[in-house]
Each structure stands twice: as structure tokens, then as C-alpha cells.
C-alpha positions as CSV (number, residue, x, y, z in Angstrom):
1,M,183.6,161.0,-27.2
2,A,180.5,158.9,-28.0
3,H,182.2,157.3,-31.0
4,T,185.0,156.2,-28.9
5,Y,182.5,154.3,-26.6
6,F,180.7,152.8,-29.6
7,D,184.0,151.7,-31.1
8,Q,184.9,149.9,-27.9
9,A,181.4,148.3,-28.0
10,L,182.1,147.3,-31.5
11,R,185.4,145.7,-30.8
12,A,183.9,143.8,-27.9
13,A,181.0,142.5,-30.0
14,R,183.3,141.4,-32.7
15,Q,185.6,139.7,-30.4
16,L,182.6,137.8,-28.8
17,R,181.2,137.2,-32.3
18,D,177.9,138.7,-31.3
19,P,176.2,140.2,-34.4
20,A,173.3,141.7,-32.4
21,A,175.6,143.6,-30.2
22,E,177.6,144.7,-33.2
23,G,174.6,145.9,-35.0
24,V,173.3,147.8,-32.0
25,A,176.8,149.6,-31.6
26,L,176.7,150.5,-35.3
27,L,173.2,151.7,-35.0
28,R,174.1,154.1,-32.1
29,K,177.1,155.3,-34.0
30,S,174.6,156.2,-36.8
31,F,172.4,158.0,-34.4
32,V,175.3,160.1,-33.2
33,A,176.1,161.0,-36.8
34,L,172.6,161.8,-37.9
35,Y,171.2,163.6,-34.8
36,G,174.2,164.6,-32.8
37,E,176.6,165.7,-35.6
38,R,173.8,166.5,-38.2
39,D,175.9,164.5,-40.8
40,P,173.7,162.2,-42.7
41,R,176.6,161.3,-45.1
42,A,178.7,159.9,-42.3
43,G,175.6,158.1,-40.9
44,L,175.1,156.5,-44.4
45,E,178.7,155.1,-44.2
46,T,178.0,153.6,-40.8
47,D,174.7,152.3,-42.0
48,H,176.4,150.6,-44.9
49,A,179.0,149.0,-42.6
50,S,176.2,147.8,-40.3
51,S,174.4,145.9,-43.1
52,R,177.6,143.9,-44.1
53,G,179.4,141.1,-42.3
54,H,182.6,142.2,-40.6
55,N,185.5,142.0,-43.2
56,R,183.5,139.6,-45.4
57,G,181.1,141.8,-47.2
58,E,178.2,139.3,-46.9
59,P,174.6,140.7,-46.2
60,R,173.5,140.3,-42.6
61,P,169.8,139.3,-42.5
62,D,170.0,139.3,-38.8
63,R,170.5,143.0,-38.6
64,P,167.3,144.6,-39.9
65,W,167.4,147.5,-37.3
66,P,170.5,149.4,-38.5
67,S,169.2,149.4,-42.1
68,C,166.2,151.5,-40.8
69,M,168.5,154.5,-40.7
70,R,169.3,154.7,-44.3
71,P,165.9,156.1,-45.3
72,R,166.4,158.8,-42.7
73,H,169.8,159.7,-44.0
74,N,168.5,160.0,-47.5
75,A,165.6,162.0,-46.3
76,M,167.8,164.5,-44.4
77,L,169.8,164.9,-47.7
78,G,166.5,165.6,-49.4
79,Q,166.8,162.5,-51.6
80,L,163.2,161.5,-52.1
81,R,163.8,158.6,-54.6
82,E,166.7,157.2,-52.7
83,C,164.7,157.5,-49.4
84,E,161.7,155.6,-50.9
85,Q,164.0,152.9,-52.2
86,A,165.5,152.6,-48.8
87,L,162.1,152.5,-47.2
88,S,161.1,149.6,-49.5
89,R,164.3,147.6,-48.6
90,A,163.8,148.4,-44.8
91,Q,160.1,147.2,-45.1
92,A,161.3,143.9,-46.7
93,R,163.8,143.4,-44.0
94,F,161.4,144.2,-41.2
95,D,159.0,141.6,-42.8
96,Q,161.6,139.0,-42.3
97,I,161.8,139.5,-38.5
98,T,160.7,136.5,-36.5
99,D,160.4,135.9,-32.8
100,N,163.6,134.0,-32.9
101,D,165.7,136.8,-34.0
102,T,168.5,137.8,-31.6
103,A,167.4,141.3,-31.5
104,I,163.7,140.9,-31.4
105,D,163.5,143.1,-28.4
106,L,164.6,146.0,-30.6
107,H,161.6,145.8,-32.9
108,S,158.0,146.9,-32.5
109,P,155.2,146.5,-35.1
110,A,154.7,150.3,-35.3
111,Q,158.5,150.8,-36.2
112,F,158.2,150.9,-39.8
113,G,155.3,153.5,-39.8
114,R,157.5,155.8,-37.4
115,L,160.3,155.3,-39.8
116,A,158.4,156.3,-42.9
117,G,156.6,159.1,-41.2
118,S,159.7,160.7,-39.9
119,C,161.3,160.4,-43.4
120,Y,158.5,162.4,-45.0
121,L,158.7,165.0,-42.3
122,F,162.4,165.4,-43.1
123,L,161.3,165.7,-46.7
124,N,158.8,168.5,-45.8
125,D,155.8,166.4,-46.8
126,A,153.7,166.7,-43.7
127,R,150.6,165.5,-45.4
128,R,152.1,162.2,-46.4
129,A,153.6,161.8,-42.9
130,Q,150.4,162.4,-41.3
131,L,148.7,159.8,-43.3
132,I,151.4,157.2,-42.2
133,L,151.7,158.3,-38.6
């Protein structure tokens, strides 16, 4: 049911050519896959779609927030190396956020630390998570 609503939101955002709204809808779909359905593989597919332009395949630097889910998906799958690589990419994208970004209200300075800490908790490395959090 949630996917149906987020698919409607995606269609509306694409029709309005609103990349911020599209990114948020994809992020929420990723949340449903990861936390609601406990399906990190499906979440990875949604995350991949969120980081690409609609039907064009170009990177979307205006959407750093959906890419923050990829490390969590990798962590839930027990993929340490992939998780750390995704964390590095997410940090680079968060570093590019400016006050002029369309989705600045979705960002907080503590966001990356929370992301990394939660990943290490999923990877059963509480000591490392505690150092970050």
C-alpha cells in the first residue's frame, strides 16, 4: 500500500519536474523496503534509481539524501567493504550540500555521523558505532 502512494508521488514529481520531491518519494520507498519489508536488496534498487536522472541515467548531485540509504542497505546485507565505500561516497555528496540546495531542509550537520553509526550497528561493530555516535 505504501509503495502505491509513493509511486503516485513519484509520478506527480516527475510531471512537475521537481527533482527534490522525486528524491524524497524515492527515499521513502527505500525506507519501506529497508525497514518495513526488511528487504535491503529492493532498497538498493530504489536507491540506485534515486541517484540517477529520470530516464536519462545522468548523476543527480541535487539529491544527496537518497544516497545515504545505500550504506545502510549494504550494512544490513553484512557487506562491510561495500558499506564503507558507500559511506565514503555519501560523505562526499553531503560535503557538496549548500544552503541553496532545494532539499536543504532535509539535511542536518549530524546526519552523516548518525548514518555511519547506524551502519556499524547493523554490522555488529558497537565499539566503532559508539566512537562515531
